[in-house]
A tleap script that builds the chain and sets N, CA, C and O, in Angstrom:
source leaprc.protein.ff14SB
mol = sequence {
  NMET CYS GLY GLY THR PHE GLN PRO GLU ASP
  GLY ASN LEU TYR ARG ALA PHE VAL PRO PRO
  SER GLU GLU LEU VAL ALA ARG THR ARG ALA
  ILE GLU ALA SER MET ALA GLY GLU ARG VAL
  PRO GLU GLU ALA TRP THR ALA PHE PHE THR
  ALA ALA CYS GLY ALA ILE ASP TRP ALA TYR
  PHE GLU ARG MET PHE HIE ALA ARG LYS ALA
  ALA ALA ALA PHE LEU ALA ILE GLN ALA SER
  GLY ARG ARG ARG ALA ARG PRO ARG SER ALA
  PHE ARG CYS VAL ALA CASP
}
set mol.1.N position { 108.313 109.064 76.901 }
set mol.1.CA position { 108.399 108.144 75.725 }
set mol.1.C position { 109.174 108.591 74.767 }
set mol.1.O position { 110.173 107.894 74.587 }
set mol.2.N position { 109.039 109.720 73.934 }
set mol.2.CA position { 109.925 110.467 73.072 }
set mol.2.C position { 110.777 111.439 73.820 }
set mol.2.O position { 110.357 112.471 74.341 }
set mol.3.N position { 112.020 111.014 73.825 }
set mol.3.CA position { 112.839 111.888 74.755 }
set mol.3.C position { 113.493 113.111 74.054 }
set mol.3.O position { 113.299 113.405 72.874 }
set mol.4.N position { 114.221 113.729 74.843 }
set mol.4.CA position { 114.859 115.067 74.630 }
set mol.4.C position { 113.957 116.364 74.919 }
set mol.4.O position { 113.080 116.308 75.781 }
set mol.5.N position { 114.150 117.327 74.310 }
set mol.5.CA position { 113.092 118.676 74.410 }
set mol.5.C position { 112.651 118.801 73.140 }
set mol.5.O position { 113.334 118.760 72.117 }
set mol.6.N position { 111.340 118.973 73.251 }
set mol.6.CA position { 110.518 119.325 72.115 }
set mol.6.C position { 109.754 120.542 72.287 }
set mol.6.O position { 109.346 120.855 73.406 }
set mol.7.N position { 109.507 121.317 71.170 }
set mol.7.CA position { 108.850 122.641 71.280 }
set mol.7.C position { 107.902 122.765 70.254 }
set mol.7.O position { 108.219 123.314 69.199 }
set mol.8.N position { 106.607 122.251 70.468 }
set mol.8.CA position { 105.536 122.380 69.471 }
set mol.8.C position { 105.315 123.849 69.290 }
set mol.8.O position { 105.884 124.743 69.916 }
set mol.9.N position { 104.332 123.994 68.267 }
set mol.9.CA position { 103.925 125.524 67.756 }
set mol.9.C position { 103.480 126.270 68.972 }
set mol.9.O position { 103.771 127.456 69.124 }
set mol.10.N position { 102.827 125.639 69.782 }
set mol.10.CA position { 102.113 126.600 70.831 }
set mol.10.C position { 103.063 127.039 71.942 }
set mol.10.O position { 102.613 127.698 72.880 }
set mol.11.N position { 104.454 126.683 71.881 }
set mol.11.CA position { 105.375 127.055 72.579 }
set mol.11.C position { 105.536 126.393 73.872 }
set mol.11.O position { 106.320 126.854 74.702 }
set mol.12.N position { 104.836 125.329 74.100 }
set mol.12.CA position { 104.815 124.485 75.290 }
set mol.12.C position { 106.306 123.774 75.186 }
set mol.12.O position { 106.824 123.312 74.170 }
set mol.13.N position { 106.794 123.813 76.394 }
set mol.13.CA position { 108.387 123.264 76.382 }
set mol.13.C position { 108.254 121.957 77.407 }
set mol.13.O position { 107.857 122.117 78.562 }
set mol.14.N position { 108.568 120.842 76.959 }
set mol.14.CA position { 108.803 119.634 77.697 }
set mol.14.C position { 110.076 119.731 78.329 }
set mol.14.O position { 110.947 120.501 77.923 }
set mol.15.N position { 110.241 118.831 79.501 }
set mol.15.CA position { 111.414 118.625 80.104 }
set mol.15.C position { 112.280 117.561 79.660 }
set mol.15.O position { 111.794 116.507 79.249 }
set mol.16.N position { 113.509 117.752 79.710 }
set mol.16.CA position { 114.374 116.720 79.200 }
set mol.16.C position { 114.147 115.319 79.827 }
set mol.16.O position { 113.957 115.274 81.042 }
set mol.17.N position { 114.150 114.326 79.201 }
set mol.17.CA position { 113.922 112.818 79.675 }
set mol.17.C position { 114.778 112.531 80.982 }
set mol.17.O position { 115.996 112.702 80.954 }
set mol.18.N position { 114.189 112.135 82.018 }
set mol.18.CA position { 115.014 111.578 83.233 }
set mol.18.C position { 114.524 110.176 83.406 }
set mol.18.O position { 113.368 109.888 83.715 }
set mol.19.N position { 115.647 109.189 83.146 }
set mol.19.CA position { 115.144 107.853 83.325 }
set mol.19.C position { 114.616 107.499 84.772 }
set mol.19.O position { 114.933 108.116 85.789 }
set mol.20.N position { 113.834 106.505 84.717 }
set mol.20.CA position { 113.479 105.909 86.120 }
set mol.20.C position { 114.651 105.120 86.722 }
set mol.20.O position { 115.616 104.751 86.053 }
set mol.21.N position { 114.492 104.883 88.066 }
set mol.21.CA position { 115.579 104.082 88.648 }
set mol.21.C position { 115.325 102.778 88.338 }
set mol.21.O position { 114.231 102.398 87.921 }
set mol.22.N position { 116.536 101.866 88.567 }
set mol.22.CA position { 116.545 100.406 88.227 }
set mol.22.C position { 115.676 99.752 88.985 }
set mol.22.O position { 115.023 98.812 88.531 }
set mol.23.N position { 115.568 100.170 90.219 }
set mol.23.CA position { 114.543 99.552 91.284 }
set mol.23.C position { 113.296 99.742 90.848 }
set mol.23.O position { 112.601 98.725 90.860 }
set mol.24.N position { 112.726 100.855 90.415 }
set mol.24.CA position { 111.326 101.143 89.771 }
set mol.24.C position { 111.097 100.194 88.553 }
set mol.24.O position { 110.026 99.611 88.387 }
set mol.25.N position { 112.150 100.072 87.722 }
set mol.25.CA position { 111.911 99.293 86.532 }
set mol.25.C position { 111.852 97.845 86.852 }
set mol.25.O position { 110.885 97.237 86.392 }
set mol.26.N position { 112.790 97.129 87.622 }
set mol.26.CA position { 112.712 96.067 88.048 }
set mol.26.C position { 111.418 95.577 88.883 }
set mol.26.O position { 110.812 94.521 88.700 }
set mol.27.N position { 111.132 96.558 89.827 }
set mol.27.CA position { 109.700 96.016 90.557 }
set mol.27.C position { 108.454 96.173 89.709 }
set mol.27.O position { 107.435 95.516 89.919 }
set mol.28.N position { 108.571 97.030 88.787 }
set mol.28.CA position { 107.387 97.367 87.875 }
set mol.28.C position { 107.209 96.008 86.963 }
set mol.28.O position { 106.109 95.470 86.838 }
set mol.29.N position { 108.305 95.552 86.393 }
set mol.29.CA position { 108.235 94.382 85.413 }
set mol.29.C position { 107.842 93.117 86.337 }
set mol.29.O position { 107.009 92.317 85.910 }
set mol.30.N position { 108.464 92.927 87.656 }
set mol.30.CA position { 108.104 91.749 88.471 }
set mol.30.C position { 106.634 91.880 88.797 }
set mol.30.O position { 105.941 90.869 88.915 }
set mol.31.N position { 106.134 93.101 88.946 }
set mol.31.CA position { 104.568 93.267 89.093 }
set mol.31.C position { 103.694 92.699 87.948 }
set mol.31.O position { 102.723 91.964 88.131 }
set mol.32.N position { 104.145 93.120 86.756 }
set mol.32.CA position { 103.486 93.047 85.674 }
set mol.32.C position { 103.728 91.571 85.427 }
set mol.32.O position { 102.731 90.988 85.000 }
set mol.33.N position { 104.683 90.913 85.571 }
set mol.33.CA position { 104.853 89.405 85.413 }
set mol.33.C position { 103.983 88.505 86.041 }
set mol.33.O position { 103.659 87.403 85.598 }
set mol.34.N position { 103.540 89.123 87.310 }
set mol.34.CA position { 102.717 88.401 88.295 }
set mol.34.C position { 101.304 88.715 87.917 }
set mol.34.O position { 100.389 88.208 88.566 }
set mol.35.N position { 101.104 89.383 87.080 }
set mol.35.CA position { 99.601 89.664 86.744 }
set mol.35.C position { 98.936 88.572 85.760 }
set mol.35.O position { 99.576 88.029 84.859 }
set mol.36.N position { 97.784 88.352 85.994 }
set mol.36.CA position { 97.149 87.559 84.878 }
set mol.36.C position { 97.023 87.991 83.493 }
set mol.36.O position { 96.873 89.198 83.301 }
set mol.37.N position { 97.059 87.234 82.540 }
set mol.37.CA position { 96.916 87.739 81.090 }
set mol.37.C position { 98.067 87.649 80.532 }
set mol.37.O position { 99.007 87.071 81.077 }
set mol.38.N position { 98.151 88.281 79.226 }
set mol.38.CA position { 99.179 88.111 78.216 }
set mol.38.C position { 100.384 89.023 78.799 }
set mol.38.O position { 100.079 90.089 79.333 }
set mol.39.N position { 101.606 88.677 78.724 }
set mol.39.CA position { 102.607 89.578 79.035 }
set mol.39.C position { 103.004 90.474 78.110 }
set mol.39.O position { 102.837 90.213 76.919 }
set mol.40.N position { 103.571 91.624 78.501 }
set mol.40.CA position { 103.895 92.861 77.766 }
set mol.40.C position { 105.173 92.466 76.925 }
set mol.40.O position { 106.040 91.820 77.513 }
set mol.41.N position { 105.352 92.779 75.673 }
set mol.41.CA position { 106.393 92.392 74.735 }
set mol.41.C position { 107.557 93.415 75.074 }
set mol.41.O position { 107.300 94.586 75.354 }
set mol.42.N position { 108.963 92.873 75.031 }
set mol.42.CA position { 109.997 93.652 75.248 }
set mol.42.C position { 109.993 95.197 74.481 }
set mol.42.O position { 110.338 96.243 75.030 }
set mol.43.N position { 109.575 95.072 73.262 }
set mol.43.CA position { 109.567 96.529 72.640 }
set mol.43.C position { 108.690 97.486 73.267 }
set mol.43.O position { 108.887 98.700 73.203 }
set mol.44.N position { 107.712 96.943 73.881 }
set mol.44.CA position { 106.799 98.067 74.514 }
set mol.44.C position { 107.464 98.525 75.950 }
set mol.44.O position { 107.075 99.551 76.508 }
set mol.45.N position { 108.348 97.809 76.426 }
set mol.45.CA position { 108.952 98.264 77.790 }
set mol.45.C position { 110.092 99.277 77.449 }
set mol.45.O position { 110.418 100.243 78.139 }
set mol.46.N position { 110.628 98.890 76.285 }
set mol.46.CA position { 111.445 99.901 75.653 }
set mol.46.C position { 111.037 101.471 75.497 }
set mol.46.O position { 111.613 102.500 75.852 }
set mol.47.N position { 109.892 101.247 74.868 }
set mol.47.CA position { 109.226 102.497 74.746 }
set mol.47.C position { 108.573 103.005 75.858 }
set mol.47.O position { 108.305 104.200 75.736 }
set mol.48.N position { 108.184 102.430 77.037 }
set mol.48.CA position { 107.654 102.624 78.132 }
set mol.48.C position { 108.555 103.569 79.067 }
set mol.48.O position { 108.259 104.658 79.558 }
set mol.49.N position { 109.852 102.760 79.175 }
set mol.49.CA position { 110.850 103.335 80.216 }
set mol.49.C position { 112.036 103.991 79.660 }
set mol.49.O position { 112.900 104.281 80.488 }
set mol.50.N position { 112.279 104.306 78.347 }
set mol.50.CA position { 113.325 105.004 77.735 }
set mol.50.C position { 112.954 105.956 76.965 }
set mol.50.O position { 111.744 106.092 76.782 }
set mol.51.N position { 113.845 106.818 76.347 }
set mol.51.CA position { 113.488 107.895 75.513 }
set mol.51.C position { 113.144 107.581 74.220 }
set mol.51.O position { 112.779 108.443 73.421 }
set mol.52.N position { 113.241 106.286 73.924 }
set mol.52.CA position { 112.822 105.536 72.496 }
set mol.52.C position { 111.424 106.033 72.033 }
set mol.52.O position { 110.525 106.075 72.871 }
set mol.53.N position { 111.223 106.351 70.955 }
set mol.53.CA position { 109.955 106.607 70.404 }
set mol.53.C position { 109.112 105.315 69.905 }
set mol.53.O position { 109.737 104.466 69.270 }
set mol.54.N position { 107.979 105.150 70.107 }
set mol.54.CA position { 107.321 104.046 69.564 }
set mol.54.C position { 105.863 103.837 70.145 }
set mol.54.O position { 105.419 104.397 71.148 }
set mol.55.N position { 105.262 103.021 69.418 }
set mol.55.CA position { 103.924 102.981 69.699 }
set mol.55.C position { 103.565 101.666 70.680 }
set mol.55.O position { 104.069 100.557 70.508 }
set mol.56.N position { 102.691 101.961 71.640 }
set mol.56.CA position { 102.378 100.953 72.565 }
set mol.56.C position { 100.929 100.465 72.435 }
set mol.56.O position { 100.059 101.317 72.615 }
set mol.57.N position { 100.598 99.374 72.185 }
set mol.57.CA position { 99.155 99.077 72.337 }
set mol.57.C position { 98.513 99.238 73.583 }
set mol.57.O position { 99.026 98.899 74.650 }
set mol.58.N position { 97.126 99.874 73.435 }
set mol.58.CA position { 96.497 100.463 74.707 }
set mol.58.C position { 96.429 99.571 75.769 }
set mol.58.O position { 96.503 100.035 76.907 }
set mol.59.N position { 96.288 98.237 75.589 }
set mol.59.CA position { 96.089 97.213 76.515 }
set mol.59.C position { 97.441 96.969 77.310 }
set mol.59.O position { 97.471 96.859 78.536 }
set mol.60.N position { 98.297 96.913 76.680 }
set mol.60.CA position { 99.824 96.928 77.182 }
set mol.60.C position { 100.052 97.964 78.010 }
set mol.60.O position { 100.518 97.764 79.132 }
set mol.61.N position { 99.737 99.271 77.537 }
set mol.61.CA position { 99.992 100.449 78.158 }
set mol.61.C position { 99.194 100.438 79.636 }
set mol.61.O position { 99.644 100.848 80.706 }
set mol.62.N position { 98.287 100.032 79.459 }
set mol.62.CA position { 97.166 99.945 80.874 }
set mol.62.C position { 97.925 99.238 81.786 }
set mol.62.O position { 98.233 99.680 82.893 }
set mol.63.N position { 98.312 97.884 81.251 }
set mol.63.CA position { 98.879 96.815 82.239 }
set mol.63.C position { 100.145 97.495 82.795 }
set mol.63.O position { 100.304 97.495 84.016 }
set mol.64.N position { 101.092 98.098 81.962 }
set mol.64.CA position { 102.303 98.713 82.489 }
set mol.64.C position { 102.080 99.861 83.438 }
set mol.64.O position { 102.599 99.926 84.553 }
set mol.65.N position { 101.325 100.704 82.953 }
set mol.65.CA position { 100.889 101.818 83.863 }
set mol.65.C position { 100.347 101.564 85.229 }
set mol.65.O position { 100.664 102.310 86.155 }
set mol.66.N position { 99.443 100.416 85.426 }
set mol.66.CA position { 99.038 100.067 86.559 }
set mol.66.C position { 100.197 99.063 87.546 }
set mol.66.O position { 100.271 99.026 88.774 }
set mol.67.N position { 100.955 98.370 86.622 }
set mol.67.CA position { 102.315 97.626 87.272 }
set mol.67.C position { 103.271 98.932 88.013 }
set mol.67.O position { 103.695 98.883 89.167 }
set mol.68.N position { 103.460 99.948 87.164 }
set mol.68.CA position { 104.254 100.918 87.689 }
set mol.68.C position { 103.516 101.714 88.829 }
set mol.68.O position { 104.228 102.077 89.766 }
set mol.69.N position { 102.468 101.962 88.859 }
set mol.69.CA position { 101.708 102.785 89.845 }
set mol.69.C position { 101.876 101.817 91.266 }
set mol.69.O position { 102.262 102.311 92.325 }
set mol.70.N position { 101.585 100.603 91.140 }
set mol.70.CA position { 101.801 99.783 92.156 }
set mol.70.C position { 103.322 99.700 92.711 }
set mol.70.O position { 103.548 99.683 93.921 }
set mol.71.N position { 104.301 99.653 91.778 }
set mol.71.CA position { 105.697 99.427 92.234 }
set mol.71.C position { 106.081 100.774 92.840 }
set mol.71.O position { 106.882 100.782 93.774 }
set mol.72.N position { 105.537 101.978 92.348 }
set mol.72.CA position { 105.964 103.211 92.978 }
set mol.72.C position { 105.429 103.383 94.421 }
set mol.72.O position { 106.019 103.968 95.329 }
set mol.73.N position { 104.281 102.811 94.486 }
set mol.73.CA position { 103.630 102.810 96.032 }
set mol.73.C position { 104.321 101.973 96.695 }
set mol.73.O position { 104.773 102.437 97.742 }
set mol.74.N position { 104.608 100.764 96.447 }
set mol.74.CA position { 105.598 99.886 97.136 }
set mol.74.C position { 106.806 100.443 97.642 }
set mol.74.O position { 107.137 100.417 98.827 }
set mol.75.N position { 107.525 101.002 96.605 }
set mol.75.CA position { 108.797 101.591 96.945 }
set mol.75.C position { 108.669 102.813 98.019 }
set mol.75.O position { 109.397 102.989 98.996 }
set mol.76.N position { 107.759 103.474 97.674 }
set mol.76.CA position { 107.295 104.650 98.648 }
set mol.76.C position { 107.251 104.244 100.161 }
set mol.76.O position { 107.831 104.828 101.076 }
set mol.77.N position { 106.499 103.196 100.250 }
set mol.77.CA position { 106.100 102.671 101.519 }
set mol.77.C position { 107.517 101.933 102.107 }
set mol.77.O position { 107.866 102.014 103.285 }
set mol.78.N position { 108.134 101.326 101.234 }
set mol.78.CA position { 109.237 100.635 101.707 }
set mol.78.C position { 110.443 101.622 102.143 }
set mol.78.O position { 111.278 101.305 102.990 }
set mol.79.N position { 110.428 102.815 101.480 }
set mol.79.CA position { 111.567 104.014 101.839 }
set mol.79.C position { 111.065 104.502 102.946 }
set mol.79.O position { 111.860 104.807 103.835 }
set mol.80.N position { 109.742 104.679 103.142 }
set mol.80.CA position { 109.221 105.511 104.473 }
set mol.80.C position { 109.638 104.743 105.669 }
set mol.80.O position { 110.059 105.354 106.651 }
set mol.81.N position { 109.547 103.374 105.663 }
set mol.81.CA position { 110.012 102.641 106.875 }
set mol.81.C position { 111.587 102.554 107.317 }
set mol.81.O position { 112.048 102.041 108.337 }
set mol.82.N position { 112.363 103.294 106.108 }
set mol.82.CA position { 114.116 103.202 106.377 }
set mol.82.C position { 114.127 104.690 107.075 }
set mol.82.O position { 115.072 104.884 107.839 }
set mol.83.N position { 113.333 105.600 106.929 }
set mol.83.CA position { 113.549 107.081 107.481 }
set mol.83.C position { 114.039 106.777 108.983 }
set mol.83.O position { 113.744 105.747 109.591 }
set mol.84.N position { 114.789 107.768 109.466 }
set mol.84.CA position { 115.241 107.771 110.936 }
set mol.84.C position { 114.135 108.333 111.637 }
set mol.84.O position { 113.301 109.050 111.084 }
set mol.85.N position { 114.107 107.978 113.019 }
set mol.85.CA position { 113.110 108.400 113.771 }
set mol.85.C position { 113.624 109.940 114.244 }
set mol.85.O position { 114.791 110.268 114.458 }
set mol.86.N position { 112.353 110.837 114.351 }
set mol.86.CA position { 112.905 112.152 114.700 }
set mol.86.C position { 113.009 112.328 116.118 }
set mol.86.O position { 112.133 111.752 116.763 }
set mol.87.N position { 113.898 113.007 116.793 }
set mol.87.CA position { 114.034 113.407 117.969 }
set mol.87.C position { 112.671 113.832 118.589 }
set mol.87.O position { 111.912 114.413 117.815 }
set mol.88.N position { 112.247 113.634 119.853 }
set mol.88.CA position { 111.076 114.091 120.426 }
set mol.88.C position { 111.153 115.606 120.669 }
set mol.88.O position { 112.176 116.168 121.061 }
set mol.89.N position { 110.038 116.198 120.417 }
set mol.89.CA position { 109.795 117.555 120.493 }
set mol.89.C position { 110.181 117.916 122.175 }
set mol.89.O position { 109.905 117.197 123.135 }
set mol.90.N position { 110.927 119.300 122.208 }
set mol.90.CA position { 111.155 119.735 123.613 }
set mol.90.C position { 110.021 120.361 124.335 }
set mol.90.O position { 110.032 120.496 125.559 }
set mol.91.N position { 108.943 120.780 123.499 }
set mol.91.CA position { 107.766 121.432 123.842 }
set mol.91.C position { 106.817 120.328 124.416 }
set mol.91.O position { 106.737 119.257 123.814 }
set mol.92.N position { 106.026 120.567 125.666 }
set mol.92.CA position { 105.222 119.814 126.152 }
set mol.92.C position { 103.934 120.554 126.597 }
set mol.92.O position { 103.988 121.669 127.115 }
set mol.93.N position { 102.821 119.917 126.384 }
set mol.93.CA position { 101.731 120.674 127.070 }
set mol.93.C position { 101.471 120.134 128.468 }
set mol.93.O position { 101.442 118.925 128.703 }
set mol.94.N position { 101.284 121.069 129.382 }
set mol.94.CA position { 101.157 120.747 130.760 }
set mol.94.C position { 99.864 121.409 131.244 }
set mol.94.O position { 99.691 122.600 130.983 }
set mol.95.N position { 98.964 120.735 131.917 }
set mol.95.CA position { 97.533 121.073 132.462 }
set mol.95.C position { 98.044 122.148 133.531 }
set mol.95.O position { 99.150 122.105 134.069 }
set mol.96.N position { 97.076 123.105 133.748 }
set mol.96.CA position { 97.451 124.138 134.826 }
set mol.96.C position { 96.837 123.549 136.127 }
set mol.96.O position { 96.962 124.147 137.195 }
savepdb mol mol.pdb
quit
């Protein structure tokens, strides 16, 4: 949410912000739009998916988090179907 590198007093270093893929953002927003209830405002999406700092209402955050979780799972399953088939192993078990 807040981007860049930040070094608090305890010396913990956070990694630099890496933006999510456009496909993940689009799928997450589509899933959230299909959910029952009040839609998430645009400002909350900006804080959720970019390095912009901002507060997000807890109910909106939960809604976006669950939508992103579903979107990531969907995209992972979709990607696994596109993988090439491995060649068969040359080793076989043969009964004596």
